[in-house]
N, C-alpha and C positions, 0 to 999 in steps of 0.2 A: 306691765305687771298684772293687768286684768285678765290675761290669758290663764293665769293660775287658778282663778276662781270660776269653776264651771261645774256643770252638772255631770257627775260621773255615771256613765252608762256601764252596762255589763261588759260591752266590748272594750271600752277604754280602760276599765279596771283590769281586764285580762291582759291588755297590752302593757299596762304598768307593771303587772306581776311578771310578765315575760321579760321586760327590760331589766327587772331586778334579778333575773336568773331563773325564774320558774318557767318550765316548758309545758306545753299542752299539745303533744304530738297528735293526739286523736281528736282534738277540738276542730270543729268545722265551721263554727260561726264567730270565732274570735279574731280571725285573721283573714286578710286577703290571700287567697290561695294562688300558687303558681306551680309550674312543672319544671323539672330539670331532667336532662338525659346525660348519663355517664356511659360512654361507649368505649369499651376496652379494645375494640378493633381499630380504632384510630389512635395512633401513637405519635408522640412528639419527641422531646429531648430526653436523654437519660439524665439522672440527677447525680451529681458528685457530692453535694452536701451544702451545708450552711456554716458560716464561720465568723470569726472576729479576730482582732489584733490587739496586742498590748505593747506596741512599739514605743520608742522614746521613753523608756524607763517605767512605763505603767505596770509592767509585769513585776518589777521590783517593789513598787508600791503595794501591789496585791500580795506580795510575799512578805510584807511587814516593814518596809523601809521607812514608812511614816507612822508606824505605831499600830497597824492593824493586827490584832491578836490572832493566834493560830486558829481558834474556833471560828472567827469571822472570815478568815481566809478560806476555810473549808466551806462555809456557807455560800460565799461568792462562787467558788468553784462548782458547787452543786447547782447553783442557779444557772450558770452558764453551760455546764456540761452534763448534768445528770439527765438520763432519759426517763426517769420516773418523777422527779420533782422540779426539774428545771427545763432549760431550752434544748438540751441534748445536742448542742452544736458539735459539728463533726469536721470542721476545717479550722486549723490555726494558722494565721498568717504571721510570719516572723519578719522583722525588719532587719536588713543587713546594713551596717554602717562600716566605716573604715577601721573599726577597732581591731581587726585581726592583723592588719598591716598598716599602722598609723603613720609610719615614716617611709620616705622614699628609700628603697634598698640600693639605689645608685643607678637607676635607669631601668627601662623595660626589659632588658636582657640580663640584668643582674639576678643573682640568686635571691628569691623572695625571703623576707625576714618576718615570717608569720609569728603571731603570739596568740595565745588562747587562755582565757581565765576560767573557762568552764562555767561561767555565769551568764555572760552576754546580757547584762542589764536585767537579769531576772527571767529572761526568755527560756533559758535551759530548764529552770525549775518548772515554769509553766508548761513547757512542752512535755516534760516527764509526767506532770499531773494529768495533762490532757490525754496522753497515751494510756494512763491507768484507767481513764474513763472510757476508753475504747476508740479514741481518735487515732486515725492512721493516715490522715491527709495533712501534710505540713508544707505550706507554701512559703518559701523564703524569697523575699523580694528586696532589691537594693534601691534606695532612694537616689544614690549617687555612687560613682566611682570615687576612690580616695582623691583628694584635691590635687595631689601631685601628678595624677594621671589626666588632668583636665586642662582645658585652655585657660581657665581663670585661676588655677592654682589653689583653690580652696573647696572644701566640701559644700559650702553654701552658695547661694546666689547663682545658680545655673552653671554655665560653662558646659563645654562639650568634651567628650572623650577624645584624647589626642590620637591621631592616626586615622580617624574617620574622614571621609571626603569633606573638605572645607574646614578641617580642624587640625592644621599642621602646627606642631609644637617643637621648640628647640630640644626638648627632652627626648623626643622620638615618638615611636608608634607604640601605644600602650594597649592596643586592642586584645592581643593574645594574653598579655599579663592580667588584664581585667577579667577575661574569661577564666583563667586559672584561679584567680582570686575568689571568684564566686563559687567555683567547684570546691575550693579548699574550705570555704565556710561551711558548705554542706557536709563535708567530710569530718569537720570538727564535731558537728552534731552527731554523726554516726558513731564517733568515739564515745559520746554520751548516751548511746542507746536509742537515739532518735533518727528515724529514717526520713530525711527530707525527700519529698516526692516531686515537688514542682519548684523550679527556679526561675526568677524573673530578674532581668538586668536593668530595668528602668521603672520609675514611678512618676507619673505625671510629667512626661518628657516635653509637654507643651506648656508647662507652667514654671515660672521662675519664682522660687520661694526664698525667703531670707534664712531658712534653715537648709538642711541637706536637700539638694536638688541638682538635676543635670538635664540639659536640653538635648533633645534628639529630634530631627525631622523624621517623617515616615521613611524617607530614603535611607537615612542613617540608621534607623532601626533595622531595616532590611539588611543593610551592610553588616551590622554587628551580629545579627542573627546568624549569618553565614559563617562568622568566625566562632561565635559562642555555641551555636547549636551542636556541631559535631563534638565539641569538648564535653558539653553537658550530657548529651545522649550517650556517648561512650562510657561515661561515668555512671549511667543509670538514672539520670534525672530528666524529667519532662520540662520543656521550655514553655514559659508563659510570657506573653507580650500583649499590650504595652502599657496598660494601666493609665491611659489618658484620663485627664481630669473631667471629661464629659463623654457621654455615650455616643453622641453624634460625632464628636472629635475623634473618638477611637475608630470610627469607621474608616477614616483616612489611613490609619496605621494598618488596620486589618486588610483593606483593599490593596495596599502596597505589598504586604506580605503575600497575599493570595496571588498577586500578579507575577511574583517571582517564583519559578518552579523549584528552585532550591530552598528558599526560605519557607515556602508553603509546606514543605515536608518536614521542616525542623520545628515549627511552632505547634505544640500540642493543644494549647489553650489560649484563646484570645480574651484578654481581660480589659475591662473598662470601668471607669468610675461614673458617678452621676451627679457631680457637683455643678458642672457647667451646663449639662443638659440631661434630661431624664430619659429613661428607656422608652422609645417610641416604636421599636421594631427590632428585628434581629440584626446582628452584625453581619456584614457581607462575607460569610464563610459557612461551609458545611461542617466545620470542626466544632469542638467544644467552645463555649463562651461562658464567662463568669462576670457578674457584676461584682467587682473585687474590692470596692471601697466606697462607702457613703455613710454619712449621717446628716440629718437635716440642719439647716441654719437655725439659729436661735441665740438669745442673749441671756437666758436664765436656765437653771436646772428645772426640769419639768417632769412631773410624775403622772400627768393626766392621760386619760385614754382618748378623749374626744372634746377638745376645747377650742378648736379652730385656729390654734397657734401656728400650725404647720410643722411642729416638731413634737406632736403628741403620738400616742400609740397608734391611733387610727391612720395617721399619715404614713407611718412605717409599714403597717399591714398593707395599705394600698400600694406602696412602692414595691414591696416584695411580690404581691400579686402581679403587678405590671411586668416586673422583670421576668417572672416565670411564664406568663401567658402572652405578653407582647414580644418580649425579647428572646424567648425560648432559651433562657440561660440555664446551664447545668449546675452552676454554683452561685451562691449569694453570700458575700462576705461583708458583714457590717464593719464599720470602723472600730471604735473602741468598745470592747465588752464592758470594761470598767475604767473610769478615769476620775478626774478631779474637778472641783469648782463648778462652773456653769456648763459642764459637759453635756453634749447630746448623746453620750454613750448610753448603754443599757443600764448601767449601774454607776452610782456616784460613790466614790470612796472618800471618807472624811475623817482622817486621823484614825481613831480606834473604832470607827463605825462605818456603815454604808447605808445607802438608800437605793430603792429599786424603782425604776420607771416602768410605765406600761409599755414602753417601747420593747422591753425584754419579752413581754408576753405576746406582743404582736408578732415578733419574729418566731417565738416558741410555737405559735399556732401552726407554723409550717415545719420548723426544724425538728421538733421532737418526734413527729410521726411520718415525715417524708424523709426516708432514710437513703444514704448513699446506695446507689445501684437501682433505685426506683426508676420508673418510667412515667412521664406525664402522659395521660390519656385524655380523650375529649370529655369536656363537661360544658354543657350548653343549657341556657334558659332564656325564655322570652323576656324575663324581667330585667330591664337594663340597670336597675339599682342593686341587683344581686350579682356579686362577682364570684364566680366559681372556678375552682381548679381541682383536678383529680389525679391521683398517682397510684400506680400499682407497685407495691414493694416486693422485694425478692422473697419475703417470707409468706407471700400469698395474701397479705392484708391489703385492703384498699383504703386509701386516705382521701377524703373529700373535704376541701376547705371552702367554707362559704363566708363571704364578707358582705354583710348587709349595709349598704350605703344609704338606705332609705330611712325615712322618719317613722315608719311603722314596722311592727313585727311582720314577718313573712312566713306563712306556712308553705312548705315545699314538698311536693310529691316527686321523689327521685326514682327514676327508672334505671336500673343497673343492667345495661345491655352488654353482652359479650365480655363479662367480667368473671364468669365462673362462680358467681355468688347468687344463688337462688334463694336460699334461706340462711338465716344467721342473725347477727346482732350488729347494730351500729351504736357505738358509744360516743356521745357528743362531749366535747370540751369547750367551755364557753369563756370568752374574754370580752369584757366591756367595762364600764365604769365601776361596776360592783364585783366583778369576778376576774380572776386571773387564771386561765386554763383550768377552770373548775369543772370537775367531772360531773356529768349529768346522768340521769337515769337512762339505761340502754333502751334503744328503740328496736323493735322486731323488724327483721327483713323477711318478707314473704313474697313468693312469686317474682323474685328479682326486683322488688320495689320496697320502698319505705317512705313514710311521711313524718316530717319533723318540722319544727319551727325555729327560725333564726330571729332572735330579738332585734329590735331596731338598733342601728349603729353598733353592731356587734360582730365578732368573729367567732365562728363555730367550726371546730375541726371534728369530723366524724371518722372514727376508726372502725372500719367495717370488716367483720370476720365471718366465715362460714361456721 
């Protein structure tokens, strides 16, 4: 406690003001200075977008099934999808379950008995809303094949798709029937005016859950890809695989697909989660990769920015940075945008009201201004506590994201090389304990350079325009 009672110097007072959200871009004596270079001639991965899911009925809750009024529904949608006041998320991940064909039609060669309620546990409503905000990337992914298609006869508790190597069933070979089932789901959405773009046939195939789940080895994933891929591609859908429960675990699936010349050409996007292992490098493919599901562990609802809990906003910002810069991911899809109880989602829904976590603004620091079609470019600094990433958007704007992991504010002189921006303005958006994507005063760009300050333990997104 004695640390709190100290003599305040001009420098420490300036740091305190900066941490509270005040910047002093032209100050030279209040901060330790460093340099950073953004180089547009060094390019990395293209960006597909950032997203979320509302599977397992959460979309229905958002649509008022537990009392959330229409005005609050709109506020949550704005927080998740608005490009001016919210996170501007651009990918919606939809969960496929057995609902469109809940009962065995009489075998894999029988005429399918599909049903469609036009609701899909609220996901149709949410997809329509997302489309109205400008979302055009819809990733539909199945947690399991219907139980009667699997070795264990039920949707839950694992089991394997009948007909795959090592999964012989008395009911027969359900591989093609399952492929048709997945495409039919996407076509139901087309009837509702929603164009599914990406289809996945498995979720965490290396994890047995007490709810919807299905086991597949890497070899079985390759085998089914060669059945499903041609069906999906001919219907106009990109194939995603395999949503392993850990990034390192996904490498085995990606390696198996890449080793097969047929499967390699059928999978458009390699997808992995980061529950069992975090992003520590790229997946072994030259194709697109997504971090397609994660939220941190935790036992309570937490709205804090930086409390050391491991499920605060700073933790999420760090994870997004690592996925983009270590993993070269083109997409980043958080788990729940809004959920219930002790959720580690971005927003907590609570009957007629909701609460917002700093996790939302951590993700928003990237998603609002790093748009689909952007390209990540080089951003380097000698300061190991300053985590930088930079992106060139298709509209000509440059987005630089700075996450200061240090205990002190950092003044940074940015050199914008080969970006086409010699003069202009950089508008900072600040997120920390006191601010949530708060717009700061613009900083001048002159001679292809600018100087600005990143407060301690803060995320600052710079939108740079000529």
